[in-house]
C-alpha positions as CSV (number, residue, x, y, z in Angstrom):
1,X,101.2,121.0,77.1
2,X,101.6,121.8,80.7
3,X,100.8,119.2,83.3
4,X,98.6,117.0,81.1
5,X,101.4,114.3,80.5
6,X,101.6,113.8,84.3
7,X,98.0,112.8,84.4
8,X,98.7,109.8,82.2
9,X,100.5,107.8,84.8
10,X,98.9,109.3,87.9
11,X,96.7,106.7,89.7
12,X,95.4,109.3,92.1
13,X,93.9,112.7,91.3
14,X,93.2,115.4,93.8
15,X,90.1,117.7,93.2
16,X,89.2,120.8,95.2
17,X,87.3,124.0,94.9
18,X,87.9,127.4,96.5
19,X,85.4,130.1,96.7
20,X,87.3,133.1,98.1
21,X,89.4,133.6,94.9
22,X,86.7,133.1,92.3
23,X,85.7,136.1,90.2
24,X,82.3,137.4,91.3
25,X,80.5,136.0,88.3
26,X,81.6,132.5,89.2
27,X,80.9,130.3,92.3
28,X,84.3,128.7,92.6
29,X,87.7,128.0,91.2
30,X,88.0,124.2,90.9
31,X,91.4,122.5,90.5
32,X,92.5,119.1,89.4
33,X,96.0,118.0,90.6
34,X,98.2,115.0,90.3
35,X,101.1,113.7,92.4
36,X,104.6,114.7,91.3
37,X,107.1,113.0,93.7
38,X,106.7,114.6,97.1
39,X,104.4,117.4,95.8
40,X,101.6,117.8,93.3
41,X,101.0,119.7,90.1
42,X,97.9,121.3,88.7
43,X,96.5,119.7,85.6
44,X,93.5,122.1,85.3
45,X,91.9,125.1,86.8
46,X,88.2,125.7,86.0
47,X,85.8,128.5,86.9
48,X,82.5,126.9,87.8
49,X,79.2,128.7,87.9
50,X,77.8,126.5,90.7
51,X,78.5,123.5,93.0
52,X,76.0,121.2,91.4
53,X,76.8,117.8,89.8
54,X,76.3,119.1,86.3
55,X,79.0,121.7,86.7
56,X,81.5,119.1,88.0
57,X,80.6,116.6,85.2
58,X,81.2,119.3,82.6
59,X,84.5,120.2,84.2
60,X,85.7,116.6,84.4
61,X,84.6,115.9,80.9
62,X,86.5,118.9,79.6
63,X,89.7,117.8,81.4
64,X,89.4,114.3,80.0
65,X,88.7,115.7,76.5
66,X,91.8,117.9,76.8
67,X,93.9,114.9,77.7
68,X,92.5,112.9,74.8
69,X,93.3,115.7,72.3
70,X,96.9,115.4,73.5
71,X,96.8,111.5,73.0
72,X,96.8,111.1,76.8
73,X,94.5,108.5,78.3
74,X,94.5,108.9,82.1
75,X,93.2,106.0,84.2
76,X,93.1,107.2,87.8
77,X,91.9,104.6,90.3
78,X,91.4,107.0,93.2
79,X,90.2,110.6,93.5
80,X,90.9,112.5,96.7
81,X,88.3,115.3,97.3
82,X,86.2,116.9,100.0
83,X,82.8,115.6,101.2
84,X,80.6,117.1,98.5
85,X,78.3,114.4,97.2
86,X,78.0,116.3,93.8
87,X,81.7,115.8,93.2
88,X,81.5,112.1,94.2
89,X,78.6,111.5,91.8
90,X,80.3,113.4,89.0
91,X,83.5,111.4,89.3
92,X,81.5,108.1,89.2
93,X,79.4,109.4,86.2
94,X,82.3,110.7,84.1
95,X,85.3,108.8,85.1
96,X,84.3,105.3,86.4
97,X,81.6,103.9,88.7
98,X,84.1,101.8,90.6
99,X,86.7,104.5,91.2
100,X,87.8,104.9,94.8
101,X,86.8,108.2,96.4
102,X,88.9,109.2,99.4
103,X,87.4,112.1,101.4
104,X,89.9,114.7,102.7
105,X,89.2,117.7,104.9
106,X,92.5,119.3,104.0
107,X,92.3,122.1,101.4
108,X,94.5,121.1,98.4
109,X,94.8,124.3,96.5
């Protein structure tokens, strides 16, 4: 079951992508993390083909679906991510329109 149970009570989710470690057929490795005390744990890794909103929406939908299949219903109120508008739009489209988005310039992976 991995880190999925931790996502149930997490009010904040961290999302970040990295390009240098992605296999050459993908654009990036995208991670979803949640706080665990003084640190954080990875809920999901995803290999994304692009940095467009559709890719982020599909990734977030897959993470939420994976939670639901484990009877976990996460309700984060805040997402911390970088400045990419496509991520912000995908969060609001898939998760909640009123979710708080906090921009961070610190790499989280």
